[in-house]
N, C-alpha and C positions, 0 to 999 in steps of 0.2 A: 672619848676625849678629843679625837680629831674633829668630829662634827661640831663639838662645842667651840673649839678654837677657830674653826672656819666661820662659824656664826659670828663670833666676836670680830673676826677679820673684816666681815662685811660692813660693820659699823665703826670701824677704826680707821684712823688716818694712817695709812701704810707709809713706811719710810721710802717713798718713791724717789724723792730728790737725792737722798743718800745713795740709793742703789743706782740711779741714773748716772751719778758721778763716777761709778766704777765700771760702767759699760760704754763701749764705743758708740758714738752718735750714729755711726753708719749701720749699726746692728739693728735689723728690723725683722720681726717674726710675724707672719700673718696668723690670724686666728686659727686657721686650719692646720698650721704647721706646729703649733704648740703640742708638745708630747711629754710623756714621762721622762724620756731620755734628755729632753731639753731642760726639764726642771732639775734633774740630777746634775747635769753639767753646770747649771747656774749656781747650784749650791756649792759645788766644788770650787768654782771660780770666785765666789764671794766669801768663802770660809775665812781666808786671811783677813779680809776687811772686817768681818764680823768679830773676830778675835780682838782686833785693834779697837773697834769703836763701841763694842758692847761692855767694855770694862769688866770682863770676866776672864777667868783662867782659860788657857788653851784647852785643858782637859775637859772643862765643863762645856765649852762651846762645841768642841769636837764630838763629845758624846751626845749632846743635844742634836747636833746635825745628823748623827748616826740614827737617832730615833726618828727624826723628820724624814730622812732618806728611806727608812723602812716603811714609814707611813705612805710616802709617795709610791713606793714599789707595790704596796698592798692595795692602796685605794687611789690610783691615779685619776680615774674619772671624777671622783668626788672633789679632788683638789683642783683639777682642770676646770670643772664647772664653776667652782667658787671664784677662780681667777677671772674667767671670762664674764662673770656677772658683776664684778666689782666696778663701781662707778668711776674709779680713777683711770680705767683703761681708755676712756675717751680722750683724756688729756695727755697721758703718758705712754700709751701703747702697751701691747701685749707683753713684750719682753721685760720691760721695767716693772710692771705690776706683778708678773710672775716671780721675778727676783725678789721684789718687796714682800711678796707672800711667803716665800721660802725664808727670808730674813725674819719676818714676824713670827712664823711658826718656831723657828730655831730659838729666838729670844724668849718666846712664851714657854717653850719646854725647859729652857735653862732656868727660868724663874721658878719652876715647880720644885727645884731642889730645896728651896727654903719655904715656898708657899704651901706645898702639898707633898712632903717627902714620900708618903706612902704611894701616891699616884705616880710620882717620878720613878720610884724603885720598880713598881709594877710595869711601867712603860719600858724601862731599860731591860728588865729581865725578859719581857715578852718580845720586844722589837729589836733591841740592839745590845744583847748581853756581852759583857767583856769576857775575854778568855778566862776560863776557870781551871785551875789545877786541882784535880780531885784531892780532897783532904786525906782520904785513905789510900790514895794512889790508884784507885780503880774507877773506871766509868762503867755504869751499869750496862749490861748486855742490851743491844738494840737501840741505844741512845745515839750512836754515831751514824752518820750518813755513809752508805757503802761507796759513794763516789768521792766525797771530799775527805772522809775519815775524820770529820769534825763533829762535835756534838750538835745535833740538829736544833734549829730555831723554829721552823715551821714545817713539821713533818707531814708528808702526804703519802698515801698508799696507792700502789699500782694494782691492776687486775691480777697480777701474779702474786700479790700478797706481801710484797717487799716495800718497806717505807724508806723514803729518801727526803732530804731537805728540799723544800719546794723550789728554791732558786737553782739548785744543782740539777734536779731532774728536769726542770723546765728547759734549761740550757741544753741538756742531753737530747731531749725530744725535739727541740728546734733544730738541732744539728743533724740528728740521725733518724728521727721518726720511729725509733724502736725502743722496746723495753730492754734495759741494760742486762737483765737476768735471763729472759727468755729469747731475746732478739726478735720477738714478734712485733708487728706494727703497733705503735702506741701514740695516742693523741693527748694533748694537754687536758682536754675535756674529760678524760678518763681518770684523772688524778683526783683522789678524794682526801680531804683533810683528815688527818689522824689526830682527832682532838684528845682522845684518851692518852696517847703517847706524848702529845705536846704538853698536856697538863702535868704528866709524870716528870717530864724533863724540866719543866719550869719549877716544880716543887723541889726537885733534886738540886737544880742550879741555885735556887734561893738559899737552900740549906748550906751549900758550899760557900756562898758569899758571906752568909752569917757566921759560919765557922771560921772564916779567915778575917772577919772584921771589916769587910768591904761594904 
């Protein structure tokens, strides 16, 4: 879905003038300075403007941005490459085109609610699931991250055999360089996606949403 949206983005007139109006003229970002963190910051700064100008509810735009934010965190290089290749960068600069790309992706995701509800639900469940209260009051064993104690979104397994949510264990490793369970040295390259567990969690989460009518 992201690759398709980015492909559309290349042949689309991005809302560069709208975005430029919400950024300070003095703000300049060099090509080499554009990063995942910069994209996430732009999205947060532009969120209020998007809610106002996209004529959509706060809930829809916020959840659409949550999906885009997850896309940025998972595929930063793909999105950065698309931004730097866009022809509008010559006239408007890196920062404006980056913000316009984030704006476009958020608007495109929001449109899926009516255009392709099945794809929208799949993206939400996999990338930005809303908090779910278990219908039967119980969360299956092994579905929660040992660090955050929340149901995992993107579980990865360590050499010690314990699964953690990717974002949580990545932060842990960056800060301590160790395995939370064994306290042995651990590197991010040693984390392996636990696809079986991820699929099981997604199936369970979807059943919870359906049961509550969400």
